[in-house]
PATIDO-864219 format. One line per 8 residues: their letters; for each residue x, y, z of N, C-alpha, C. Coordinates in steps of 0.1 Angstrom, whole numbers, plus 5000, padded with zeros to 4 digits. Atoms other than C-alpha are relative to their C-alpha. Example, Ala and Ser with C-alpha at 12.3 -4.5 7.8 and 13.67 -1.06 7.14 Angstrom:
% residues 2
as> 5009 4988 5000 5123 4955 5078 5009 5012 5000 | 4991 4989 5000 5137 4989 5071 4992 5011 5008 .
% end
This chain:
% residues 440
mteqdlsr> 5001 5014 4997 6672 3130 1475 5014 4993 5000 | 4987 5006 4999 6702 3110 1486 5001 4987 4991 | 4998 5013 5008 6717 3080 1467 4994 4988 5007 | 5006 5011 4993 6705 3058 1495 4985 5000 4998 | 5015 4999 5002 6669 3071 1491 4997 4995 4986 | 5003 5005 5014 6671 3064 1453 5001 4985 5000 | 4998 5015 5000 6684 3029 1460 4987 4993 5006 | 5012 5006 4994 6654 3022 1483 4988 5001 4990 .
lfvawvrq> 5011 4998 5009 6630 3036 1457 5001 4989 4989 | 4997 5010 5011 6646 3013 1430 4996 4986 5005 | 5003 5013 4994 6643 2983 1453 4985 4998 5001 | 5015 5001 4998 6606 2991 1461 4994 4998 4986 | 5006 5001 5013 6599 2995 1424 5001 4986 4994 | 4998 5014 5005 6614 2962 1414 4991 4990 5007 | 5009 5009 4993 6595 2944 1441 4985 5002 4995 | 5013 4998 5004 6563 2961 1430 4997 4995 4986 .
aapyihaf> 5002 5005 5013 6569 2951 1394 5000 4985 4998 | 4998 5014 5001 6577 2915 1401 4987 4992 4997 | 5012 5007 5003 6540 2903 1401 4996 5001 4985 | 5003 4997 5014 6535 2919 1367 5010 4993 4990 | 4990 5007 5008 6567 2904 1353 4996 4985 4999 | 5004 5014 5000 6555 2869 1363 4987 4999 4992 | 5013 5001 5006 6520 2876 1350 5001 5001 4985 | 4999 4997 5014 6531 2889 1316 5009 4990 4991 .
rgrtfvla> 4991 5009 5007 6557 2862 1307 4991 4990 4991 | 5007 5009 5009 6544 2843 1276 4987 5006 4995 | 5013 4994 5005 6515 2868 1270 5003 5007 4987 | 4999 4994 5013 6509 2884 1237 4995 5015 5000 | 5003 4986 5001 6509 2922 1233 5001 5005 4986 | 4999 4994 5012 6501 2941 1202 5002 5015 5002 | 4997 4986 4998 6517 2976 1202 4999 5007 4987 | 5002 4992 5012 6505 3001 1176 5003 5014 5002 .
fggetlqg> 4996 4986 5000 6519 3035 1168 5001 5006 4986 | 4999 4993 5012 6518 3061 1141 5014 5003 4996 | 4987 4996 5005 6547 3073 1120 5006 5011 5008 | 4995 4989 4991 6550 3103 1144 5009 4994 5010 | 4992 5006 4989 6564 3079 1170 5015 4997 4995 | 4987 5004 5005 6593 3070 1147 5008 5012 4995 | 4992 4988 5003 6605 3106 1143 5007 5005 5013 | 4993 4994 4988 6631 3120 1167 5004 4989 5010 .
daaqalah> 4995 5009 4989 6643 3105 1200 4990 4989 5005 | 5010 5010 4995 6610 3087 1207 5002 4986 4994 | 4998 5013 5006 6619 3060 1182 5010 4991 5007 | 4989 5007 4993 6651 3050 1201 4995 4995 5013 | 5005 5004 4987 6633 3050 1234 4990 4989 4999 | 5010 5011 5002 6605 3028 1220 5008 4987 4997 | 4992 5012 5003 6632 3004 1207 5005 4994 5013 | 4995 5005 4987 6647 3002 1242 4990 4993 5008 .
dcnllasl> 5010 5006 4992 6614 2995 1258 4995 4987 4994 | 5004 5013 5007 6605 2968 1232 5010 4990 5004 | 4990 5009 4997 6638 2952 1239 4998 4994 5014 | 5003 5004 4987 6630 2951 1276 4988 4990 5001 | 5011 5009 4999 6596 2936 1271 5003 4986 4994 | 4996 5013 5006 6610 2909 1248 5008 4992 5009 | 4991 5007 4991 6637 2901 1273 4993 4994 5012 | 5008 5005 4989 6610 2895 1299 4990 4989 4996 .
girlvlvh> 5008 5012 5004 6593 2868 1278 4987 5004 4994 | 5013 4995 5006 6565 2890 1264 5000 4998 4985 | 5001 5003 5014 6554 2879 1229 4994 5013 4993 | 5003 4986 5004 6554 2913 1211 4998 5001 4985 | 5003 4997 5014 6538 2923 1178 4999 5015 4999 | 5000 4986 5003 6545 2958 1165 4993 5003 4987 | 5007 4996 5013 6522 2975 1140 5002 5015 4999 | 4997 4986 5001 6534 3008 1127 4992 5007 4989 .
garpqiea> 5006 4992 5011 6518 3036 1107 5011 5008 4993 | 4990 4992 5007 6534 3060 1083 4994 5013 4994 | 5007 4989 5006 6510 3089 1077 5009 5012 4998 | 4992 4988 5003 6535 3118 1081 5011 4997 4989 | 4989 5004 5009 6562 3099 1061 4993 4999 4985 | 5007 5001 5013 6536 3093 1033 4997 5014 4995 | 5002 4986 5004 6527 3130 1033 5012 5007 4995 | 4987 4994 5004 6563 3140 1030 5004 4994 4986 .
elkcrklk> 4997 5005 5013 6567 3116 1001 4991 5006 4989 | 5009 4994 5010 6537 3130 0983 5004 5014 4997 | 4996 4986 5002 6549 3165 0988 5013 5001 4992 | 4987 5000 5008 6584 3156 0974 4997 4997 4986 | 5003 5003 5014 6567 3142 0943 4989 5010 4994 | 5009 4990 5004 6544 3173 0941 4986 4994 4998 | 5013 5006 5000 6513 3152 0947 4991 5005 5011 | 5009 4995 4989 6482 3163 0967 4994 4989 5007 .
pryhkglr> 5006 5011 4993 6470 3140 0995 4985 5002 4999 | 5014 4999 5000 6433 3132 0993 4994 4990 5011 | 5007 5008 4990 6410 3119 1021 4985 5001 4999 | 5015 5000 4999 6374 3110 1026 4997 4993 5013 | 5004 5006 4987 6360 3105 1061 5013 4996 5008 | 4987 5003 4992 6396 3105 1075 5008 4989 4994 | 4993 5011 5006 6407 3077 1052 5006 5004 4987 | 4993 4996 5012 6433 3082 1025 4995 4993 4988 .
itdadale> 5003 5005 5013 6423 3078 0989 5013 4997 4993 | 4987 5005 5005 6451 3058 0974 4999 4997 4985 | 4999 5003 5014 6455 3061 0936 5013 4994 4997 | 4988 5007 5003 6483 3045 0917 5013 5008 5004 | 4989 4991 4996 6507 3075 0923 5002 5000 5015 | 4999 5000 4985 6499 3076 0960 5004 4987 5005 | 4996 5013 4995 6504 3039 0963 5015 4999 4999 | 4985 5000 5001 6540 3043 0951 5006 5007 5012 .
cvksamgv> 4995 4993 4989 6545 3069 0978 4998 4992 5013 | 5003 5009 4988 6529 3045 1004 5011 4989 5001 | 4990 5012 5000 6552 3016 0994 5014 5005 5003 | 4987 4994 4997 6583 3039 0995 5001 5003 5014 | 4999 4996 4986 6575 3053 1029 5000 4988 5009 | 5001 5012 4991 6565 3019 1044 5013 4992 4999 | 4988 5008 5002 6596 3002 1030 5012 5006 5008 | 4989 4993 4992 6620 3028 1045 4997 4999 5015 .
lrlemeal> 5003 5001 4985 6602 3028 1079 5002 4986 5005 | 4998 5014 4996 6602 2990 1081 5015 4997 5002 | 4985 5002 4999 6640 2989 1075 5006 5008 5012 | 4995 4992 4988 6646 3017 1100 4996 4994 5013 | 5005 5006 4988 6625 3000 1126 5008 4987 5003 | 4992 5012 4998 6643 2967 1121 5014 5003 5004 | 4986 4996 4996 6677 2985 1124 5000 5004 5014 | 5001 4995 4986 6666 3002 1156 4999 4988 5010 .
lskglpnt> 5003 5011 4992 6654 2969 1171 5012 4990 5001 | 4989 5010 5001 6686 2951 1161 5013 5006 5006 | 4988 4994 4994 6711 2975 1178 5003 4992 5013 | 4996 5007 4988 6732 2959 1205 5012 5007 5006 | 4988 4993 4996 6757 2986 1215 5002 4999 5015 | 4997 5001 4986 6774 2983 1249 4995 5013 5007 | 5004 4989 4992 6763 3006 1277 4986 5007 4995 | 5014 4996 5004 6727 3009 1262 4991 4989 5005 .
pmagggir> 5010 5010 4996 6695 2992 1272 4999 4988 4990 | 5001 5010 5010 6699 2971 1240 5012 4990 5001 | 4988 5008 4999 6733 2956 1250 4996 4985 5004 | 5002 5014 4997 6731 2918 1248 4985 4996 4997 | 5014 5003 5002 6694 2920 1238 4998 4989 4989 | 5001 5010 5010 6697 2900 1206 4986 4998 4994 | 5014 5001 5005 6662 2908 1193 5001 4996 4985 | 5002 5004 5014 6653 2890 1160 4986 5006 4996 .
vasgnyit> 5013 4994 5005 6626 2908 1140 4995 4992 4988 | 5007 5007 5011 6602 2889 1118 4990 5009 4993 | 5010 4992 5007 6581 2906 1091 4997 4993 4987 | 5004 5007 5012 6562 2894 1061 4986 5003 4996 | 5013 4997 5005 6530 2893 1042 4989 4992 5008 | 5010 5007 4991 6508 2884 1072 4986 5004 4998 | 5013 4995 5002 6478 2904 1060 4995 4998 4986 | 5007 5001 5012 6455 2895 1032 4989 5011 4999 .
akpigvvd> 5009 4989 5000 6435 2925 1020 4990 5000 4989 | 5010 4998 5011 6405 2935 0999 4998 5015 4998 | 5003 4986 5002 6396 2968 0983 4988 5005 5007 | 5011 4994 4994 6373 2991 1001 4989 5003 4990 | 5010 4998 5011 6357 3000 0968 4995 5014 5000 | 5007 4987 5002 6333 3029 0962 4991 5002 5012 | 5008 4996 4988 6318 3046 0993 4995 5014 4998 | 5005 4986 5002 6295 3076 0990 5004 5006 4987 .
gvdyqytg> 4996 4995 5013 6304 3078 0954 5015 5003 4998 | 4986 4998 5001 6341 3080 0962 5007 4987 4999 | 4993 5013 5002 6364 3053 0948 5014 5001 5007 | 4988 5000 4992 6391 3045 0973 5012 4994 4993 | 4990 5006 5009 6411 3027 0946 5009 4990 5008 | 4990 5009 4994 6442 3011 0963 5000 5001 5016 | 5002 5000 4985 6429 3018 0999 4992 4987 5003 | 5007 5012 4998 6419 2985 1013 4996 4997 5015 .
avrkvaad> 5004 5005 4986 6405 2966 1044 5006 4986 5002 | 4994 5013 4997 6418 2936 1062 4990 4989 4997 | 5008 5012 5003 6404 2903 1048 5003 4989 5010 | 4996 5011 4992 6424 2878 1068 5014 5003 5006 | 4987 4999 4993 6453 2877 1093 5006 4986 5000 | 4993 5013 4999 6479 2848 1090 5004 4998 5014 | 4998 5001 4986 6476 2842 1127 5010 4989 5003 | 4991 5012 4998 6494 2808 1126 5014 5004 4997 .
siraaldd> 4986 4996 5003 6524 2823 1109 5006 5010 5010 | 4995 4991 4990 6526 2851 1134 5004 4993 5013 | 4997 5008 4988 6524 2827 1163 5013 4992 4999 | 4988 5007 5002 6551 2806 1148 5013 5008 5002 | 4989 4991 4998 6574 2836 1147 5002 5004 5015 | 4999 4997 4985 6565 2845 1183 5005 4988 5008 | 4995 5012 4993 6572 2809 1193 5015 4999 4999 | 4985 4999 5002 6607 2814 1179 5006 5011 5007 .
qdvvlisp> 4996 4988 4992 6610 2844 1203 5004 5012 4991 | 4998 4988 5008 6610 2869 1174 4990 5011 5004 | 5009 4989 5000 6595 2903 1176 4994 5002 4986 | 5007 5000 5013 6569 2905 1148 4997 5015 4997 | 5002 4986 5005 6569 2938 1128 4990 5000 4988 | 5010 5000 5010 6538 2945 1107 4998 5014 4994 | 5003 4988 5006 6534 2973 1082 4985 5000 4995 | 5014 5000 5005 6498 2984 1072 4999 4999 4985 .
lgvsptge> 5002 5003 5015 6500 2970 1037 4995 4986 4999 | 5005 5013 5002 6481 2940 1025 5000 4996 4985 | 5000 5005 5014 6481 2918 0994 4987 4993 4998 | 5012 5007 5004 6451 2904 0976 5004 4987 4993 | 4998 5012 5007 6448 2869 0962 5004 5002 4985 | 4997 4997 5014 6451 2885 0927 5014 5007 4999 | 4987 4994 5000 6485 2900 0937 5001 5015 5001 | 5000 4985 4998 6474 2936 0942 5005 5004 5014 .
ifnlamee> 4995 4995 4987 6489 2957 0971 4990 5011 5004 | 5010 4990 4995 6465 2978 0992 5006 5007 5013 | 4996 4992 4988 6472 3006 1017 4989 4998 5011 | 5010 5003 4989 6455 2998 1051 5002 5010 5011 | 5000 4992 4988 6447 3018 1082 5008 4993 5011 | 4992 5006 4989 6472 3011 1110 4991 4995 5011 | 5009 5004 4989 6445 3010 1136 4992 4987 4997 | 5007 5012 5004 6425 2984 1116 5008 4988 5000 .
vaeavaia> 4991 5011 5000 6455 2962 1111 5003 4995 5015 | 4997 5003 4986 6463 2964 1149 4988 4993 5006 | 5012 5007 4995 6427 2955 1158 4999 4986 4995 | 5002 5013 5006 6425 2926 1134 5011 4990 5005 | 4989 5009 4995 6459 2912 1145 4997 4996 5014 | 5003 5003 4986 6450 2915 1182 4989 4990 5002 | 5011 5009 4999 6417 2898 1177 5004 4986 4995 | 4996 5013 5006 6432 2870 1155 5009 4992 5010 .
lkadklif> 4991 5006 4991 6459 2863 1181 4994 4998 5014 | 5006 5000 4986 6435 2866 1211 5010 5007 5009 | 4989 4993 4993 6461 2891 1224 4995 5004 5014 | 5003 4995 4986 6462 2900 1261 4998 5015 5001 | 5000 4985 4999 6468 2937 1254 5001 5005 4985 | 4999 4992 5013 6463 2961 1224 5004 5014 5005 | 4995 4988 4995 6484 2992 1231 5001 5010 4989 | 4998 4989 5010 6481 3025 1211 5008 5011 5007 .
lgptpgil> 4992 4988 4996 6507 3052 1214 4994 5012 4992 | 5007 4989 5007 6490 3085 1206 5005 5014 5004 | 4995 4986 4998 6493 3123 1208 4997 5005 5014 | 5003 4996 4986 6479 3126 1244 5003 4989 5010 | 4996 5010 4990 6488 3109 1277 4990 4989 5003 | 5011 5010 4999 6456 3089 1274 4988 5006 4995 | 5013 4994 5004 6419 3096 1269 4997 5011 5011 | 5002 4989 4990 6413 3130 1285 4986 5004 5002 .
dengevid> 5013 4994 4998 6382 3145 1301 5000 5014 4995 | 5001 4986 5005 6370 3180 1293 5008 5010 5007 | 4991 4992 4992 6393 3194 1319 5015 4997 4997 | 4986 5004 5003 6424 3178 1303 5006 4990 5009 | 4995 5010 4990 6427 3151 1330 4998 4986 4993 | 5001 5013 5006 6434 3115 1320 4989 4992 5007 | 5011 5008 4995 6404 3092 1324 5005 4986 5001 | 4995 5013 4999 6413 3058 1338 4993 4993 5012 .
pltadeae> 5001 5007 5012 6399 3032 1336 4987 5003 4993 | 5013 4999 5007 6370 3029 1311 4996 4987 4995 | 5006 5012 5007 6347 3001 1300 4998 5004 4986 | 5002 4998 5015 6341 2996 1263 4987 5009 4998 | 5012 4992 5002 6306 3011 1268 5002 5014 5004 | 4997 4986 4996 6319 3042 1286 5009 5007 4989 | 4992 4994 5011 6345 3047 1258 4992 5003 4988 | 5009 4997 5011 6318 3044 1232 4992 5012 5002 .
nilekrsg> 5007 4988 4996 6298 3070 1250 5008 5013 4998 | 4992 4988 5003 6327 3094 1249 5002 5002 4985 | 4998 4999 5015 6332 3087 1212 4988 5007 4994 | 5012 4995 5006 6296 3095 1205 4997 5015 5004 | 5004 4987 4995 6292 3126 1227 5010 5011 5001 | 4989 4990 4999 6326 3143 1227 5004 5004 4986 | 4997 4996 5013 6332 3164 1196 5015 5005 4999 | 4986 4994 5001 6367 3177 1205 5011 4990 5001 .
lpdelrrt> 4989 5010 4999 6386 3144 1205 5010 5002 4988 | 4990 5000 5011 6419 3144 1185 4996 4990 4989 | 5004 5009 5012 6415 3129 1150 5006 4987 5002 | 4994 5013 4999 6440 3102 1158 4993 4991 5010 | 5008 5008 4990 6421 3091 1189 4987 4996 4994 | 5012 5004 5005 6389 3092 1170 5001 4988 4990 | 4998 5012 5009 6404 3067 1145 5003 4987 5008 | 4995 5012 4993 6420 3044 1171 4990 4995 5011 .
lpsairac> 5009 5004 4989 6393 3043 1199 4989 4990 4995 | 5009 5011 5004 6367 3024 1178 5006 4986 4999 | 4993 5013 5001 6393 2997 1171 5002 4994 5013 | 4998 5005 4986 6401 2994 1208 4987 4995 5006 | 5013 5005 4994 6364 2991 1217 4996 4987 4993 | 5003 5013 5007 6358 2964 1190 5009 4989 5005 | 4991 5011 4996 6389 2945 1201 4996 4995 5014 | 5004 5005 4986 6378 2944 1238 4988 4992 4999 .
rhgvgrah> 5012 5007 5001 6344 2932 1227 5002 4986 4993 | 4997 5013 5007 6360 2904 1206 5011 4992 5006 | 4991 5009 4992 6382 2889 1233 5013 5004 5003 | 4987 4994 4995 6412 2911 1236 4999 5004 5014 | 5001 4997 4985 6420 2914 1273 4998 5014 5003 | 5001 4986 4997 6426 2951 1274 5006 5009 4989 | 4994 4991 5009 6433 2981 1253 5005 5012 5008 | 4994 4989 4992 6456 3009 1265 5003 5011 4990 .
flgrdedg> 4997 4988 5008 6461 3045 1253 5011 5007 5008 | 4988 4994 4993 6495 3060 1262 5005 5012 4991 | 4994 4989 5007 6513 3092 1252 5013 4996 4993 | 4987 5003 5007 6540 3087 1226 5011 5009 5004 | 4989 4990 4996 6559 3117 1239 5003 4999 5015 | 4997 5003 4985 6558 3104 1276 5010 4990 5001 | 4989 5009 4999 6591 3088 1281 4998 4990 5011 | 5002 5010 4990 6587 3055 1299 4985 4997 5003 .
alllelft> 5015 5002 4997 6548 3056 1298 4997 4985 4999 | 5003 5014 5003 6548 3020 1284 5004 4992 5012 | 4995 5008 4989 6568 3006 1313 4992 5004 5013 | 5008 4996 4989 6548 3026 1339 4987 4994 5000 | 5014 5006 5001 6515 3013 1326 5001 4985 5003 | 4999 5015 4999 6527 2977 1325 5005 4995 5014 | 4992 5006 4988 6548 2974 1357 4998 5008 5013 | 5003 4993 4988 6533 2998 1383 4985 4999 5003 .
hagagtvv> 5015 5001 4996 6500 2997 1403 4993 5012 4994 | 5007 4988 5004 6491 3033 1394 4999 5000 4985 | 5000 5000 5014 6500 3028 1357 5001 5014 4994 | 4999 4987 5007 6499 3056 1331 4990 4999 4988 | 5009 5000 5012 6474 3066 1304 4986 4994 5004 | 5014 5005 4998 6439 3050 1300 5000 4985 4995 | 5002 5014 5003 6430 3013 1300 4985 4998 4997 | 5014 5003 5004 6398 3002 1282 4998 4985 5002 .
trdplarl> 5003 5015 4998 6382 2968 1292 4986 4998 4997 | 5014 5004 5003 6350 2950 1283 4992 5002 5013 | 5007 4999 4987 6340 2948 1320 5008 5010 5009 | 4993 4991 4991 6349 2972 1349 5012 4993 5006 | 4987 5005 4996 6385 2969 1360 5000 4997 5015 | 5001 5001 4986 6377 2973 1397 4988 4990 5004 | 5010 5010 4996 6358 2945 1415 4999 4999 5015 | 5002 5001 4985 6343 2944 1450 4995 4985 5002 .
reasiedv> 5004 5014 4997 6339 2909 1465 5002 4997 5015 | 4997 5004 4986 6339 2891 1498 5013 4993 5000 | 4987 5005 4999 6373 2881 1510 5001 4985 5002 | 4998 5015 4997 6387 2845 1511 5014 4999 5007 | 4988 5002 4993 6416 2830 1529 5013 5003 4992 | 4989 4996 5009 6439 2836 1499 5003 5015 5000 | 4999 4985 5000 6434 2874 1504 5007 5005 5013 | 4994 4996 4987 6450 2874 1539 5013 5008 4998 .
ggilalia> 4987 4993 5003 6485 2884 1526 4998 5014 4994 | 5003 4987 5007 6471 2912 1504 4994 5010 5010 | 5006 4991 4990 6450 2926 1533 5011 5005 5010 | 4989 4997 4990 6480 2925 1557 5009 5011 4994 | 4991 4990 5006 6502 2944 1532 4993 5013 4998 | 5008 4987 5002 6474 2970 1526 4999 5008 5013 | 5003 4993 4987 6467 2978 1563 5013 5002 5008 | 4988 4999 4992 6503 2975 1576 5005 5014 5002 .
pleadgtl> 4996 4986 4998 6512 3012 1570 4991 5007 5010 | 5010 4993 4992 6480 3023 1587 5000 4995 5015 | 4997 5005 4986 6487 3001 1617 5012 5006 5006 | 4987 4995 4996 6522 3014 1619 4998 5015 5005 | 5002 4986 4995 6510 3051 1622 4989 5002 5010 | 5010 5000 4990 6482 3042 1646 4986 5003 4995 | 5013 4998 5006 6453 3048 1622 4991 4988 5003 | 5007 5012 4997 6442 3012 1626 5006 4992 5011 .
vrrsrell> 4995 5009 4989 6444 2987 1655 5007 4989 4993 | 4992 5011 5005 6470 2960 1649 4992 4987 5000 | 5006 5014 5001 6457 2926 1637 5011 4990 4996 | 4990 5010 5003 6478 2895 1637 4994 4992 4988 | 5004 5009 5011 6477 2871 1608 4990 4990 5004 | 5009 5010 4994 6461 2845 1630 4986 5005 5002 | 5014 4994 4998 6432 2869 1639 4994 5003 4987 | 5005 4997 5013 6428 2880 1603 4995 4987 4993 .
emeierfs> 5005 5012 5006 6425 2844 1592 4987 4995 5006 | 5012 5004 4993 6399 2837 1618 4988 5008 4996 | 5011 4991 5003 6379 2867 1608 4998 5004 4986 | 4999 4996 5014 6384 2867 1571 4986 5001 4994 | 5013 4999 5006 6347 2861 1564 4993 5013 5003 | 5006 4987 4997 6340 2895 1579 5004 5011 4990 | 4994 4991 5009 6361 2912 1552 4994 5000 4986 | 5002 4998 5014 6353 2926 1518 5012 5006 4994 .
vlehdgvi> 4988 4994 5006 6380 2935 1494 4996 5006 4986 | 5001 4994 5013 6383 2957 1463 5012 4997 4992 | 4989 5003 5009 6405 2944 1435 5001 5010 4989 | 4997 4993 5012 6420 2966 1408 5010 4994 4992 | 4991 5007 5009 6436 2948 1380 5007 4988 5007 | 4995 5012 4993 6439 2917 1402 5007 5002 5013 | 4992 4997 4988 6456 2935 1431 4990 5006 5010 | 5009 4995 4990 6438 2942 1464 5005 5014 5004 .
vgcaalyp> 4997 4986 4997 6437 2980 1468 4991 5006 5011 | 5008 4994 4990 6410 2984 1494 4993 4988 5008 | 5007 5010 4992 6392 2965 1522 4992 5006 5011 | 5007 4995 4988 6368 2968 1551 4994 4987 5006 | 5006 5011 4993 6354 2945 1577 4986 5004 5007 | 5013 4998 4994 6318 2942 1591 4998 4991 5011 | 5003 5009 4988 6311 2929 1626 4986 5003 5005 | 5014 4998 4997 6274 2924 1632 4997 4998 5015 .
fsddkaae> 5005 5002 4987 6257 2928 1666 4985 4999 4998 | 5013 5002 5004 6224 2912 1658 4989 5004 5010 | 5009 4997 4990 6207 2918 1691 4997 5015 5000 | 5002 4985 5000 6212 2956 1687 4996 5005 4985 | 5003 4996 5014 6204 2955 1649 5010 5010 4995 | 4989 4991 5003 6238 2972 1644 5012 4992 4995 | 4987 5006 5005 6272 2965 1628 5011 5010 5001 | 4989 4991 5000 6306 2979 1633 5007 4999 4986 .
laclavqp> 4992 4999 5012 6324 2990 1601 5015 5003 5005 | 4987 4999 4995 6361 2984 1608 5010 4998 4989 | 4988 5003 5009 6395 2983 1590 4997 5005 4986 | 5002 4994 5013 6384 3005 1561 5013 5006 4995 | 4987 4995 5005 6415 3011 1540 5001 4999 4985 | 4997 4999 5014 6425 3021 1505 5014 5004 4997 | 4986 4996 5004 6459 3023 1489 5000 5015 4997 | 4999 4985 5002 6471 3060 1488 4997 5004 4986 .
eyrrsgyg> 5001 4996 5014 6473 3061 1450 4986 4999 4994 | 5013 5002 5005 6437 3051 1447 4989 5008 5008 | 5009 4994 4991 6421 3073 1473 4991 5011 4993 | 5008 4990 5008 6409 3099 1447 4991 4993 4990 | 5008 5007 5010 6392 3072 1427 4986 4997 5004 | 5013 5003 4995 6362 3070 1449 4998 4986 5005 | 5000 5014 4995 6371 3035 1461 4995 4999 5014 | 5005 5000 4987 6365 3043 1497 4985 5001 5001 .
eqilqhcv> 5014 4999 5001 6330 3054 1489 4993 4987 4996 | 5005 5013 5005 6324 3022 1469 5000 4989 5011 | 4999 5010 4989 6336 3000 1498 4990 5002 5011 | 5010 4996 4990 6314 3019 1523 4986 4995 4995 | 5013 5004 5005 6283 3014 1501 4998 4985 4999 | 5001 5014 5001 6291 2978 1496 4997 4994 5014 | 5002 5005 4986 6293 2973 1534 4986 5004 5005 | 5014 4996 4996 6260 2992 1539 4990 4990 4994 .
ararrmgl> 5009 5010 5006 6243 2969 1514 5001 4987 5007 | 4998 5013 4993 6258 2939 1531 4993 5000 5014 | 5007 4999 4987 6245 2951 1565 4985 4999 4999 | 5014 5000 5002 6211 2957 1551 4995 4986 4997 | 5004 5014 5003 6209 2921 1538 5000 4992 5012 | 5000 5007 4988 6216 2910 1573 4988 5004 5009 | 5012 4995 4992 6185 2929 1585 5004 5010 5010 | 4995 4990 4990 6206 2955 1604 4995 5014 4997 .
krlfvltt> 5006 4987 5002 6195 2991 1609 5010 5011 5002 | 4990 4989 4996 6226 3010 1621 5014 4995 4998 | 4985 5003 5002 6263 3012 1612 5007 5010 5009 | 4992 4991 4992 6289 3026 1636 5015 4997 4997 | 4986 5001 5001 6326 3032 1634 5007 5006 5012 | 4991 4994 4990 6354 3039 1659 5013 5004 4992 | 4989 4994 5007 6381 3062 1645 5007 5010 5008 | 4992 4989 4994 6409 3084 1657 5004 5011 4990 .
rtahwfie> 4994 4990 5009 6419 3102 1625 4991 5003 4988 | 5008 4998 5013 6392 3099 1598 4985 5004 5003 | 5014 4997 4996 6361 3112 1616 4993 5009 4989 | 5006 4991 5010 6355 3140 1590 4996 4993 4988 | 5004 5008 5012 6355 3115 1561 4986 4994 5002 | 5012 5007 4997 6327 3096 1578 4988 5010 5002 | 5010 4990 4998 6308 3127 1589 4995 5005 4986 | 5004 4995 5014 6308 3139 1552 4991 4990 4993 .
rgfkevgv> 5008 5010 5006 6290 3106 1544 4989 4996 5009 | 5012 5002 4992 6262 3109 1569 5001 4994 5014 | 4998 5005 4986 6277 3096 1601 4999 5012 5010 | 5001 4990 4990 6271 3116 1633 5008 4995 5013 | 4993 5004 4988 6293 3116 1664 4991 4997 5012 | 5009 5004 4989 6277 3098 1694 5010 4996 5011 | 4992 5004 4989 6289 3087 1728 5003 4986 5001 | 4997 5014 4999 6304 3055 1739 4988 4992 5005 .
ddlpakkr> 5011 5007 4995 6272 3046 1757 4990 4996 4989 | 5009 5004 5011 6255 3044 1723 5005 4987 4993 | 4995 5012 5005 6276 3014 1714 4992 4988 5005 | 5006 5012 4995 6261 2979 1716 5008 4996 5013 | 4995 5003 4987 6267 2965 1751 5013 4992 4998 | 4988 5009 5002 6292 2938 1739 5012 5008 4995 | 4989 4992 5005 6313 2964 1720 5004 5010 5010 | 4997 4990 4989 6311 2989 1749 5010 4994 5010 .
elynlqrr> 4991 5006 4991 6328 2964 1771 5014 4999 4995 | 4987 5001 5006 6357 2962 1747 5006 5013 4996 | 4995 4987 5004 6361 2999 1742 5014 5003 5007 | 4986 4997 4995 6398 3010 1746 5000 5015 5004 | 5000 4987 4995 6398 3040 1769 5013 5008 4996 | 4987 4993 5003 6435 3048 1762 5000 5004 4985 | 5000 4996 5014 6429 3049 1724 4991 5012 4998 | 5009 4989 5000 6400 3073 1729 4994 5003 4986 .
skvlsrai> 5006 4999 5014 6385 3066 1695 4986 5007 5001 | 5013 4994 5001 6356 3087 1684 4990 4990 4995 | 5010 5009 5004 6323 3069 1679 4991 5008 4991 | 5010 4994 5010 6302 3077 1648 4990 4990 4996 | 5011 5010 5003 6269 3062 1638 4991 5006 4989 | 5010 4996 5009 6244 3064 1610 4990 4989 4997 | 5010 5010 5003 6211 3047 1602 5002 4996 4985 | 4999 5006 5013 6211 3024 1572 4986 4995 4995 .
% end
């Protein structure tokens, strides 16, 4: 690839990212990660990405864990870690290890975020980090006959104090430690703290960095997107989920159901996954939402620009007949669009011929990166349902390149004479489109 090609790709990426940059300015993101993320080069890359997000006006809250660091501290003091149902039992000795590990990690994270060396992504960043006793905790107590001692649960989040720090353009750093009104310190689960903070702040996004590139299916492929109900179904029926994901996924589900916009699962070892997820159409990892992310609806005049951008490449290569903006504006009520994450990624038009009880399906298009998501099928079924509501009995298409796709979905090739009379008069003999039809 030449330097000129790389330059074009860069320009295209920046233009693609622009709508997300505008949309995310002033939004609140809670980014949660375990102590594993802070080991090795991943910590520096994370600091660079956080610096970029902060510089774009994103209100950023970081919640870190410290499980491996606590384990190392216990081992150094020749103490044995104890767990019950995946949750650490924190006695007085273990609490000292927790405080030591948390204190060191917090200082190291503040140092990473404060770097401003020339010729690095942090140059001129000037990030200020705010941290404090934002979490009030309570003891878990005795469960199943097991006393968790200094392992606690979140009682309250000082949301107003966190918002004040965010208003001052600080990045807020929260360790999973909480204090009680009686002055005791409790060890908390990172995922519970992240969930509670996200809900209290009504965050737009809760992002977990984990051991896998997202939530994987049984073949090891990333599943994206998921509704909260679908994620809960996976949690109940899949026995092979990584332990870390089994701890964080319930928090993500609850957060989505309590007003957090979206929860994301990204691989902590995937360099740049955070930026790809936030600033590209295709994204990276898995997003969990309360409601389905993709939405089919009838088009409005505001959608004209998005439809034109979607169909322009297909018009250029001759797959679709060219439509002017003026014609599209006149016919916009014929169109249905499919939105993914607020961006139009698919469309189709339906032209009824009531006298013949038939309709033409035209201008069916889906962005290339979404063609394996079944969106073309969804748009087709939407148009079939729309035609049935009109009392029509037959659907036909004219195509030069996608005949097999329609044949696989029940269409059969017919002759030009089978077209409605009004459409037959407009048939372009030079284009020589194939005519396919199916009963609906």
